PALONU-783902 format. One line per 10 residues: their letters; for each residue x negated, y, z of C-alpha. Coordinates in Angstrom, 3 decimals. Example, Ala and Ser with C-alpha at 12.3 -4.5 7.8 and 13.67 -1.06 7.14 Angstrom:
<rs>
AS) -12.300/-4.500/7.800 | -13.670/-1.060/7.140;
</rs>
This chain:
<rs>
MADSLVIVES) 0.099/-0.071/0.006 | -1.472/3.470/-0.888 | -1.967/6.094/1.823 | -3.574/8.571/-0.130 | -3.012/10.825/-3.177 | -5.296/12.249/-5.176 | -4.644/15.136/-7.940 | -6.807/15.902/-10.766 | -6.278/17.822/-13.773 | -6.043/15.385/-16.502;
PAKAKTIGKY) -4.574/11.894/-17.132 | -7.901/10.486/-18.562 | -9.857/11.633/-15.316 | -7.001/10.327/-13.381 | -7.583/6.830/-15.102 | -11.158/6.709/-14.598 | -11.106/7.829/-10.766 | -8.085/5.585/-10.119 | -10.035/2.435/-11.285 | -13.058/3.484/-8.581;
LGKKYIVKAS) -10.716/4.219/-5.732 | -8.796/1.020/-5.841 | -4.964/0.707/-4.534 | -5.286/2.748/-1.512 | -5.332/5.775/-3.697 | -2.392/7.223/-5.840 | -4.242/9.407/-8.572 | -2.108/11.668/-10.385 | -2.904/14.437/-12.749 | -1.676/18.173/-12.558;
MGHVRDLPKS) -2.166/18.641/-16.087 | -4.263/22.021/-15.287 | -2.799/24.980/-13.319 | 0.651/24.695/-11.826 | 0.889/28.591/-11.011 | -0.161/31.636/-13.026 | 0.560/35.492/-13.305 | 3.823/35.936/-15.127 | 3.446/36.900/-18.774 | 6.455/39.305/-19.004;
QLGVDIENHF) 4.909/41.851/-16.502 | 1.661/42.809/-14.838 | 2.260/40.459/-11.770 | -0.259/42.692/-9.714 | 0.805/44.713/-6.729 | -1.953/47.819/-7.285 | -0.656/49.783/-4.224 | -1.048/46.757/-2.098 | -4.326/45.707/-2.096 | -3.904/44.111/-5.584;
VPKYITVRGK) -1.829/41.188/-4.150 | -1.129/38.928/-7.284 | 2.425/37.604/-8.006 | 2.035/33.883/-8.549 | 5.018/31.794/-10.526 | 5.164/28.343/-11.532 | 3.945/27.714/-15.032 | 6.592/27.128/-17.593 | 6.925/23.254/-17.905 | 5.130/22.409/-14.706;
GDVLKELRDA) 8.398/22.111/-12.555 | 8.617/18.397/-13.362 | 5.069/17.682/-12.549 | 5.013/19.439/-9.339 | 8.317/17.563/-8.205 | 6.539/14.252/-9.203 | 3.637/15.565/-7.084 | 5.748/16.453/-4.068 | 7.387/12.820/-4.210 | 4.291/11.367/-4.246;
KKKVKRVYLA) 3.169/13.172/-1.319 | 6.037/11.932/0.930 | 4.752/8.506/0.473 | 1.008/8.849/1.477 | -0.545/10.099/5.008 | -3.208/12.271/3.239 | -3.816/14.239/-0.097 | -7.018/15.004/-1.862 | -7.543/17.764/-4.533 | -10.051/16.783/-7.066;
ADPDREGEAI) -9.958/19.510/-9.705 | -13.320/20.347/-11.632 | -16.078/21.722/-9.415 | -16.265/25.093/-10.765 | -14.239/28.516/-9.956 | -11.182/27.419/-12.090 | -11.031/23.928/-10.502 | -11.190/25.623/-6.880 | -8.159/27.772/-7.946 | -6.355/25.158/-9.400;
AWHLAHSLDL) -6.880/23.085/-6.015 | -5.538/26.088/-4.085 | -2.579/26.720/-6.146 | -1.849/23.047/-5.465 | -2.271/23.142/-2.002 | 0.074/26.399/-1.705 | 2.634/24.619/-3.891 | 2.422/21.200/-1.699 | 2.500/22.872/1.248 | -0.924/21.837/2.616;
PIDEKCRVVF) -2.708/23.515/5.551 | -5.351/25.713/4.089 | -7.909/24.625/6.857 | -7.395/20.964/5.957 | -10.300/19.158/4.498 | -8.688/17.927/1.420 | -11.220/19.327/-1.325 | -13.340/16.744/-3.182 | -15.972/17.376/-5.619 | -18.259/15.650/-7.731;
NEITKQAIKE) -20.953/16.573/-10.626 | -20.080/13.019/-12.599 | -17.421/10.812/-12.947 | -19.226/7.535/-11.780 | -18.399/4.888/-8.668 | -21.323/5.829/-6.738 | -20.609/9.726/-7.162 | -16.710/9.334/-6.433 | -17.022/7.000/-3.730 | -19.701/9.227/-1.755;
AFKHPRQINL) -17.559/12.733/-2.644 | -14.513/10.934/-0.651 | -16.863/10.389/2.182 | -17.163/14.258/2.519 | -13.756/16.139/1.572 | -13.927/19.908/2.853 | -11.823/22.932/2.845 | -11.136/24.665/0.000 | -13.588/27.258/-0.868 | -11.775/31.012/-0.782;
DLVNAQQARR) -14.815/32.774/-1.679 | -14.414/30.609/-4.838 | -10.766/31.189/-5.305 | -11.253/34.925/-4.762 | -14.157/35.030/-7.510 | -11.658/33.464/-9.915 | -8.543/35.785/-8.483 | -10.740/38.715/-9.314 | -11.739/37.682/-12.638 | -8.097/36.920/-13.587;
ILDRLVGYGI) -6.784/40.102/-12.239 | -9.496/42.255/-14.086 | -8.755/40.700/-17.247 | -4.815/41.471/-16.468 | -5.618/45.048/-15.574 | -7.449/45.661/-18.842 | -5.358/43.719/-21.064 | -1.845/44.904/-19.721 | -3.362/48.598/-19.535 | -4.769/48.859/-22.911;
SPLLWKKVKK) -2.621/46.700/-24.980 | 0.507/48.682/-24.828 | -1.354/51.732/-25.605 | -2.573/49.892/-28.857 | 0.889/49.027/-29.562 | 2.091/52.604/-29.327 | -0.733/54.229/-30.997 | -1.790/51.562/-33.627 | 0.394/48.591/-34.224 | 2.664/46.362/-32.402;
GLSAGRVQSV) 1.261/42.949/-31.245 | -2.583/43.897/-30.714 | -4.137/43.239/-27.525 | -7.438/44.071/-25.617 | -9.669/42.103/-23.158 | -12.730/42.624/-21.128 | -15.119/40.106/-22.090 | -13.467/39.382/-25.663 | -13.770/43.215/-26.578 | -17.449/43.111/-25.880;
AVKLIIDRER) -18.048/40.070/-27.952 | -16.230/41.961/-30.585 | -17.990/45.060/-30.540 | -21.270/42.993/-30.608 | -19.981/41.389/-33.992 | -19.471/45.066/-35.060 | -22.611/46.457/-34.140 | -24.417/43.661/-36.211 | -22.074/44.688/-39.171 | -22.982/48.065/-38.984;
EIRNFKPEEY) -26.716/47.263/-38.839 | -26.571/45.228/-41.973 | -24.607/48.115/-43.578 | -26.941/50.709/-42.433 | -30.067/48.340/-43.582 | -32.346/49.804/-45.937 | -34.686/47.078/-47.619 | -37.871/47.459/-48.089 | -40.067/45.952/-50.933 | -43.244/43.657/-49.936;
WTVTAHLLAG) -45.106/40.893/-51.887 | -46.763/37.599/-51.042 | -49.642/36.293/-53.347 | -50.342/32.236/-52.540 | -53.267/30.599/-54.096 | -52.514/26.837/-54.981 | -55.892/25.156/-54.611 | -57.721/21.866/-55.153 | -60.064/20.561/-52.445 | -61.203/17.233/-54.673;
KDQLEAKFHG) -57.878/15.785/-55.378 | -56.167/17.342/-52.168 | -53.891/20.352/-52.529 | -53.505/23.102/-50.260 | -51.565/26.499/-50.310 | -53.299/29.848/-48.908 | -51.626/33.306/-48.681 | -53.311/36.469/-48.977 | -54.167/37.907/-45.750 | -56.292/41.154/-46.349;
YEQKKVELKS) -59.840/42.463/-47.014 | -62.785/41.710/-44.968 | -60.720/40.176/-41.994 | -58.635/43.083/-41.877 | -54.787/42.490/-42.542 | -53.447/44.243/-45.435 | -49.787/44.431/-46.582 | -48.841/44.239/-50.354 | -45.826/46.758/-50.859 | -45.743/46.990/-54.465;
NEDVEKLLTE) -46.748/45.701/-57.728 | -49.503/48.043/-58.139 | -50.993/46.668/-55.089 | -51.007/42.936/-56.423 | -52.207/43.999/-59.689 | -55.215/45.608/-57.710 | -55.753/42.380/-55.934 | -55.488/40.121/-58.846 | -58.031/42.447/-60.785 | -60.088/42.197/-57.589;
IKGKRFVVEQ) -60.279/38.384/-57.461 | -60.435/37.739/-61.215 | -63.018/35.118/-62.108 | -64.219/34.859/-58.395 | -64.753/31.580/-56.644 | -62.579/30.539/-53.628 | -65.041/29.797/-50.583 | -64.016/28.349/-47.226 | -65.766/30.861/-44.977 | -64.488/29.109/-41.712;
VKESERKRQP) -62.583/26.398/-40.092 | -61.006/26.905/-36.543 | -59.424/23.730/-35.012 | -57.653/23.826/-31.819 | -55.650/21.465/-29.556 | -52.379/22.938/-28.326 | -49.750/21.203/-26.435 | -46.112/21.672/-27.038 | -43.652/21.248/-23.942 | -40.113/19.823/-24.254;
SPPFITSTLQ) -36.921/21.564/-23.957 | -35.173/21.707/-20.529 | -31.828/19.460/-20.510 | -28.806/20.991/-21.838 | -26.894/23.566/-20.033 | -23.474/24.982/-21.327 | -24.823/27.580/-23.783 | -27.646/25.419/-25.065 | -25.391/22.375/-25.688 | -22.954/24.565/-27.724;
QEAARKLNFR) -25.880/26.083/-29.733 | -27.704/22.691/-30.614 | -24.382/21.027/-31.336 | -23.614/23.820/-33.561 | -27.218/23.502/-35.520 | -27.462/19.825/-35.374 | -23.871/18.296/-35.289 | -22.266/21.455/-37.308 | -19.670/21.592/-34.213 | -17.847/24.715/-33.242;
TQKTMAVAQQ) -18.102/25.564/-29.386 | -14.347/24.711/-29.167 | -14.978/20.993/-30.586 | -18.266/20.698/-28.494 | -16.402/21.497/-25.125 | -13.521/19.061/-26.161 | -15.685/16.434/-26.858 | -18.040/16.747/-23.944 | -14.743/16.948/-21.654 | -13.527/13.446/-23.120;
LYEGVDIGKE) -17.284/11.988/-22.272 | -17.311/13.809/-18.857 | -13.696/12.211/-18.063 | -14.577/8.747/-19.047 | -14.476/6.416/-21.892 | -13.703/2.850/-21.950 | -17.108/1.116/-22.756 | -15.868/-2.952/-22.677 | -16.783/-4.769/-19.452 | -17.631/-1.605/-17.488;
GTVGLITYMR) -14.401/-0.305/-18.003 | -13.843/3.257/-18.475 | -16.948/5.179/-17.472 | -17.843/9.083/-17.045 | -20.954/9.065/-19.616 | -22.140/12.582/-18.779 | -22.237/15.224/-15.925 | -19.890/18.270/-15.431 | -20.476/20.370/-19.045 | -19.828/23.762/-17.534;
TDSTRISEVA) -23.115/24.655/-15.954 | -25.906/27.137/-16.152 | -28.413/25.048/-14.472 | -31.353/23.003/-15.590 | -31.531/21.252/-12.445 | -31.379/17.421/-12.204 | -31.273/15.006/-9.240 | -34.049/12.691/-8.140 | -31.906/9.679/-9.025 | -31.406/10.647/-12.416;
QKEATDYIIK) -35.318/12.019/-12.626 | -36.615/8.209/-11.528 | -34.089/6.622/-13.844 | -35.286/8.525/-16.994 | -39.212/7.872/-15.947 | -38.167/3.933/-15.342 | -36.485/4.048/-18.951 | -39.498/5.997/-20.586 | -42.246/3.688/-18.942 | -40.347/0.500/-19.761;
TYGEDFIPTQ) -39.651/1.885/-23.452 | -42.718/4.176/-24.514 | -45.321/3.170/-21.894 | -46.981/5.349/-19.040 | -48.799/7.685/-21.560 | -45.424/9.103/-22.262 | -44.888/10.421/-18.519 | -46.133/13.654/-17.329 | -48.694/14.025/-14.810 | -46.019/15.461/-12.349;
PRTYKKKSGA) -42.343/15.058/-12.733 | -40.892/18.287/-14.415 | -38.710/20.974/-13.202 | -37.482/23.695/-14.928 | -37.314/27.203/-13.764 | -34.081/28.834/-12.914 | -32.718/31.205/-15.158 | -32.112/34.701/-13.911 | -28.577/35.077/-12.771 | -28.065/31.540/-12.796;
QDAHEAIRPT) -25.286/30.312/-10.534 | -27.122/27.133/-10.230 | -23.842/25.302/-8.644 | -24.196/21.975/-10.645 | -26.851/19.788/-12.417 | -27.806/20.068/-15.773 | -25.836/18.423/-18.656 | -27.143/14.849/-18.547 | -26.003/11.304/-19.057 | -24.776/9.706/-16.040;
SAMRTPQMLK) -27.349/6.722/-16.549 | -30.094/7.158/-18.843 | -30.190/3.379/-19.342 | -26.875/3.627/-21.312 | -28.493/4.179/-24.591 | -26.388/5.744/-27.380 | -26.963/2.615/-29.633 | -25.383/0.710/-26.553 | -22.378/2.718/-26.502 | -22.079/3.328/-30.406;
EYLSRDQYRL) -19.161/0.645/-30.897 | -17.143/2.199/-28.131 | -17.207/5.679/-29.102 | -15.604/7.775/-31.959 | -18.170/9.446/-34.364 | -17.970/12.607/-32.796 | -18.335/11.246/-29.166 | -21.052/9.344/-30.301 | -22.955/12.046/-31.658 | -22.967/14.436/-28.898;
YKLIWERFVA) -23.730/11.740/-26.355 | -26.732/11.131/-28.428 | -27.906/14.935/-28.472 | -27.146/14.774/-24.845 | -28.970/11.700/-23.707 | -32.156/12.523/-26.280 | -32.446/16.051/-25.019 | -32.491/14.561/-21.221 | -34.686/11.742/-21.826 | -37.217/14.234/-23.727;
SQMAPAILDA) -37.093/16.404/-20.750 | -38.801/14.433/-18.640 | -41.339/13.122/-21.135 | -44.842/14.246/-21.518 | -45.750/17.120/-23.708 | -46.567/16.509/-27.397 | -50.474/17.443/-28.393 | -50.755/18.824/-31.954 | -54.201/19.761/-33.727 | -54.053/23.055/-35.206;
VSVDITVGKA) -56.018/24.175/-37.983 | -56.670/27.630/-39.294 | -58.958/28.116/-42.436 | -60.318/31.368/-43.909 | -60.966/31.496/-47.661 | -62.929/34.085/-49.119 | -62.685/35.097/-52.770 | -64.866/38.323/-53.129 | -63.906/40.973/-50.441 | -60.404/39.248/-50.411;
LFRATGSKVK) -59.412/37.027/-47.507 | -56.704/34.124/-47.835 | -55.449/31.964/-44.820 | -54.147/28.452/-44.786 | -52.745/26.957/-41.468 | -51.448/23.523/-40.742 | -51.288/20.990/-37.713 | -50.927/17.294/-37.542 | -49.406/15.470/-34.295 | -52.195/13.863/-32.394;
FAGFMKVYVE) -49.847/12.445/-29.649 | -46.272/12.519/-30.365 | -45.080/12.524/-26.404 | -41.691/14.069/-26.275 | -41.225/14.271/-29.946 | -40.843/10.473/-29.926 | -37.529/11.259/-28.857 | -36.235/14.710/-29.894 | -37.453/18.269/-30.820 | -34.955/21.006/-30.455;
GNDDIKRDEE) -33.657/22.980/-33.511 | -34.358/26.210/-34.584 | -32.150/28.910/-36.450 | -35.035/30.942/-37.297 | -37.495/28.386/-38.896 | -37.201/28.233/-42.754 | -38.158/25.630/-45.075 | -41.381/27.150/-46.353 | -42.239/27.971/-42.851 | -42.393/24.537/-41.380;
EKFLPPLQAG) -45.766/23.027/-40.212 | -47.928/21.840/-43.084 | -51.082/19.434/-43.109 | -54.154/20.221/-44.381 | -56.868/18.207/-45.933 | -60.224/18.014/-44.220 | -62.353/21.536/-45.184 | -65.827/22.472/-44.422 | -67.484/25.712/-44.102 | -69.219/26.786/-47.703;
QTLKRENIEP) -66.940/24.469/-49.565 | -65.840/25.738/-52.864 | -62.194/25.207/-53.434 | -60.937/24.810/-57.301 | -58.022/27.502/-58.410 | -55.077/25.651/-59.824 | -52.582/28.845/-59.734 | -52.304/32.186/-58.173 | -48.425/33.155/-57.526 | -47.209/36.647/-56.792;
KQHFTQPPPR) -43.878/36.949/-55.226 | -41.753/39.987/-54.654 | -39.528/40.106/-51.709 | -37.466/42.643/-49.910 | -36.940/42.663/-45.978 | -33.409/41.335/-45.009 | -30.898/42.781/-42.753 | -30.177/40.997/-39.315 | -28.080/37.991/-40.002 | -24.407/37.686/-38.835;
YTEARLVKTM) -23.548/35.960/-35.743 | -22.915/32.459/-35.933 | -20.984/30.778/-33.093 | -24.220/29.618/-31.705 | -25.873/32.862/-32.058 | -22.925/34.794/-30.643 | -23.160/32.482/-27.668 | -26.909/32.790/-27.059 | -26.633/36.687/-27.358 | -23.553/36.804/-24.647;
EEKGIGRPST) -25.669/34.427/-22.461 | -28.954/36.393/-22.499 | -26.846/39.659/-21.860 | -25.201/38.473/-19.073 | -21.428/38.418/-20.722 | -19.061/35.994/-19.554 | -20.088/32.705/-17.979 | -20.089/28.957/-19.200 | -16.605/28.559/-18.958 | -15.819/31.637/-20.807;
YSPTLDTIQK) -17.811/31.280/-24.026 | -15.545/28.778/-25.870 | -12.419/30.446/-24.981 | -13.613/34.051/-25.740 | -14.783/33.003/-29.361 | -11.213/31.462/-29.904 | -9.397/34.546/-28.663 | -11.157/36.919/-30.777 | -10.446/35.070/-34.124 | -6.590/34.570/-33.060;
RGYVRLEEKR) -6.142/37.980/-32.569 | -7.337/38.740/-35.861 | -10.086/40.992/-34.896 | -12.712/38.978/-36.489 | -12.756/35.944/-39.086 | -15.570/33.153/-39.860 | -16.795/33.457/-43.550 | -19.237/30.844/-44.258 | -19.513/29.963/-40.601 | -20.703/33.471/-39.528;
FVPTELGEIV) -18.257/36.137/-37.959 | -17.026/39.184/-39.776 | -14.870/41.735/-38.431 | -11.612/42.606/-39.814 | -10.590/46.291/-40.596 | -8.291/46.018/-37.633 | -10.880/44.764/-35.214 | -13.119/47.928/-36.336 | -10.051/50.401/-35.944 | -9.342/48.614/-32.327;
IQLMEEFFPE) -12.965/48.967/-31.229 | -13.626/52.242/-32.568 | -10.836/53.731/-30.406 | -11.859/51.819/-27.255 | -15.512/53.036/-27.904 | -13.634/56.971/-27.645 | -11.452/56.020/-24.703 | -12.706/53.120/-22.653 | -16.582/53.333/-23.182 | -17.336/51.562/-19.874;
ILNVEFTAHL) -15.200/48.516/-21.160 | -17.327/47.731/-24.195 | -20.730/48.538/-22.491 | -22.711/45.401/-22.110 | -24.461/46.439/-18.882 | -21.114/47.400/-17.258 | -19.689/44.039/-18.153 | -22.882/42.177/-16.953 | -22.649/43.966/-13.799 | -19.001/42.659/-13.273;
EEDLDQIEDG) -20.116/39.452/-13.808 | -22.946/39.911/-11.233 | -20.228/41.297/-8.704 | -17.960/38.210/-9.435 | -21.039/36.032/-8.456 | -21.331/38.114/-5.262 | -17.858/37.438/-4.304 | -18.406/33.890/-4.728 | -21.397/33.828/-2.777 | -19.128/35.398/0.184;
KTDWVEILDE) -21.411/38.438/-0.083 | -18.657/40.890/-1.367 | -15.025/41.645/-0.909 | -13.065/40.911/-3.922 | -10.381/43.461/-3.051 | -13.229/46.199/-2.927 | -14.589/45.098/-6.271 | -11.151/45.775/-8.099 | -10.746/48.937/-6.331 | -14.000/50.244/-7.261;
FYNPFKERLT) -13.110/49.092/-11.002 | -9.636/50.357/-11.173 | -9.680/53.611/-9.995 | -11.816/55.084/-13.005 | -10.174/52.671/-15.337 | -6.784/54.196/-14.417 | -8.033/58.031/-15.293 | -9.370/56.637/-18.308 | -5.897/55.368/-19.154 | -4.061/58.334/-18.281;
YAEKEMEEVE) -6.315/60.663/-20.495 | -6.390/58.030/-23.385 | -2.116/58.125/-23.373 | -2.127/62.021/-23.570 | -5.146/62.375/-25.907 | -5.401/59.419/-28.529 | -3.783/60.200/-31.675 | -1.527/57.682/-33.469 | -3.310/55.697/-35.883 | -1.495/55.243/-39.103;
IVDEVSDELC) -2.516/52.357/-41.135 | -1.273/52.835/-44.554 | -0.298/50.167/-46.597 | -2.414/50.163/-49.876 | -0.241/48.981/-52.939 | -1.266/46.270/-54.992 | -0.876/45.756/-58.697 | 1.148/42.581/-57.923 | 5.142/42.487/-57.908 | 7.204/40.581/-55.484;
EKCQSPMVYK) 8.005/37.141/-57.161 | 11.491/37.476/-55.577 | 12.593/40.918/-55.729 | 10.016/42.480/-58.114 | 9.214/45.215/-55.757 | 5.639/46.305/-55.571 | 3.364/43.979/-53.236 | 1.311/45.838/-50.284 | -1.683/44.418/-48.569 | -1.185/43.701/-45.095;
FGRFGKFLAC) -3.520/42.943/-41.925 | -2.803/39.517/-40.249 | -4.179/36.964/-37.816 | -6.714/35.676/-40.771 | -7.223/39.085/-42.376 | -5.412/40.816/-45.282 | -2.530/39.213/-47.084 | 0.063/40.592/-49.559 | 3.712/41.295/-48.416 | 6.691/42.702/-50.218;
SAFPECRFTK) 6.964/46.408/-49.634 | 11.022/45.822/-49.411 | 10.639/44.138/-46.061 | 12.613/43.729/-44.156 | 14.976/43.313/-46.786 | 12.769/40.642/-48.546 | 10.022/38.757/-46.606 | 8.007/37.319/-49.305 | 4.533/37.112/-48.610 | 1.520/35.763/-50.493;
AILKSTGVTC) -2.021/34.923/-49.481 | -4.792/36.538/-51.169 | -6.771/34.066/-53.250 | -10.504/34.401/-53.971 | -11.879/33.103/-57.073 | -14.699/31.170/-57.574 | -14.894/31.563/-61.424 | -14.388/27.902/-61.950 | -12.082/26.310/-64.256 | -9.983/23.527/-62.496;
PNCQQGEIVE) -11.627/19.970/-63.700 | -8.014/18.386/-63.097 | -5.830/20.286/-65.250 | -8.216/22.508/-67.226 | -5.694/25.469/-67.185 | -6.106/26.747/-63.628 | -8.837/28.339/-61.700 | -10.299/27.111/-58.483 | -9.723/29.605/-55.572 | -10.479/29.800/-51.971;
RKTKKNRLFY) -7.959/28.713/-49.621 | -7.654/27.844/-45.702 | -5.786/25.441/-43.685 | -3.513/25.896/-40.964 | -6.608/25.748/-38.530 | -8.314/28.518/-40.604 | -10.774/25.974/-42.345 | -11.721/26.743/-45.939 | -11.312/24.546/-48.807 | -10.926/25.050/-52.338;
GCNRYPDCDF) -8.198/24.127/-54.717 | -6.489/24.939/-58.114 | -4.533/28.222/-58.253 | -1.761/26.287/-60.135 | -0.738/24.209/-56.697 | 1.698/22.680/-56.512 | 1.685/22.030/-60.280 | -2.190/20.714/-59.876 | -3.285/19.288/-56.289 | -6.763/19.572/-56.860;
VSWDKPVARP) -8.692/20.386/-53.718 | -12.131/19.952/-52.363 | -13.895/20.919/-48.939 | -17.245/21.578/-50.914 | -18.024/24.787/-52.936 | -17.786/24.515/-56.609 | -20.426/25.711/-58.924 | -19.991/28.160/-61.991 | -21.805/25.677/-64.378 | -21.268/22.030/-65.428;
CPKCNSLLVE) -23.458/19.114/-64.471 | -26.466/18.998/-67.029 | -26.311/15.167/-66.990 | -22.635/14.651/-67.425 | -20.963/17.922/-67.853 | -18.757/17.293/-64.614 | -18.215/19.694/-61.606 | -21.219/20.745/-59.422 | -20.424/21.427/-55.814 | -22.467/22.530/-52.968;
KKKKKETMII) -23.235/20.418/-49.936 | -25.243/21.109/-46.905 | -27.684/18.581/-45.791 | -29.366/18.992/-42.603 | -31.171/22.702/-43.183 | -30.805/22.597/-46.912 | -28.413/23.227/-49.235 | -27.917/20.680/-52.346 | -25.867/20.997/-55.494 | -24.863/17.643/-56.371;
CTNCDYEELK) -22.413/16.074/-59.193 | -19.119/14.950/-58.348 | -19.392/12.257/-60.880 | -22.837/11.228/-61.363 | -26.286/10.896/-59.265 | -27.567/14.147/-60.308 | -28.650/16.516/-57.642 | -30.739/19.832/-56.950 | -31.999/21.883/-54.224 | -29.883/25.242/-54.302;
N) -32.372/28.240/-54.545;
</rs>
């Protein structure tokens, strides 16, 4: 007979924990929050110390009834929500809804869902941590004050349906600031001169460095012509060969932000997908004889710390698999990041002995790939450094100096298992090997290749780059990155084009107004300072009401000023050349969640709308009449289809190329392969590297 009720957030988590606890425990799921602020009103008593007005979340009445009925049948209730602020708040709301004494030791926390961790956690229940709850409440109320303060103003002055958020607005501003940098960027010309040389039968490349050890930049064709005249007919002679040994250290185990970044680079996962799959691995997967097991530790963390038990298990695995040479001289610890809460361990496998290959048959493709990434990163983080032999060769030709660099792996170390990805390494910058060379050796000239280049503007943000920037600047916390990126797209302030964020015209209008009237909300340092204040509340060092007071008083003044001084922004609909297919009225351009679209000017009498289709300039290979255009799925994923749909149903996830296959005359498409983009034929085996 069960004598205890355990409440967690999700059914998957309930299933896994129930298996470990046995028949004396009833384990049920609250399905997330059971109480929240009302959507129809502010829900915060500003005059009475910001007391929040919580109501039962719509649809949770039946859940609460089930939990109350279950409570009557047991002697004790345990609240086992996730080990973070949000989880603590869920536990606090449940305690309130179930009339549990606030001083009762009913809170159970664990960083991993394994039998040992669960059993140990239930030996040490504690009271609900009100400091954690207050930090969550303060964040929720701050966001409510900003959103419910500025949003109605935007409805009145700009357009109905707009909204503003505290962290989200800063993220949009980062994207817009980057777009402004790109627009204002002025490219500068520069040249490179590469010498293709032979040392016996071995080939090598050396790039022009300067004259007589002094670095010189080639800024024009005249500079290049002068160099080519200078070296014409002269011998390439090895002046010196510098060899050095360098160590390369492994990356620390994953935290939330680095997992999101690396999953984007290596797996092509969106942040939302990364967190969803990680949640599945954390809550538990059925792996055959062992049953349902939590495979990774908690995935919302900013700490690289790992337990001694996990470290020893990783060491044992490394010695058994690779040998003693692959263990560092001392167990590895990684420096705590400035501002990190360090509340939980890093993201790691719950057992290093469960290799990805062992689990492959039990996991979905996405689960396997993400687990493999986490497992490899963790094991590599506990391994010896790689040792590389680096070589730098100076080659003189007259007074000109060319330089060739390369390296080779002397000892693989952690690289045997895993090497971190890098957004900034280009294909021609990757490490190269050089043949054996000696000072005084003459090299044969094969070819001299001058190339004109222009400096490039900073790249637009990918999801991974934006998360990295937000983390570096202290904007948000591990639990907020993914929902923030999702929200700014849903609001129609930014969109993804070729996996990079582009601000919409609507987003730029809203941010421009907020820059003028609410500069503090968009100030990165101000937002980061608020995050630090929330951390101080969590640590019990600051009163949450004082922080809200400190924020709200100047914010209220700004709001009053903006209501008086902000002029109405009239977004005039631009008339297109097209006529409505239903009533023949002119079609106008409108702003929507996914950017511009066409709508009938006779609205509301006529509600006809039409997507703006971007042409690829490629004739449809199916019907030979239509043109392939860009389209989007309901989830905003880009694909390509015939503009004669539904008469022609041609679709492709890959971007078509505006020329036929040279071998069979069929359709060519672009296909991403690792870091390269290939052009491949849809009919034969033809492929080429995209320049």
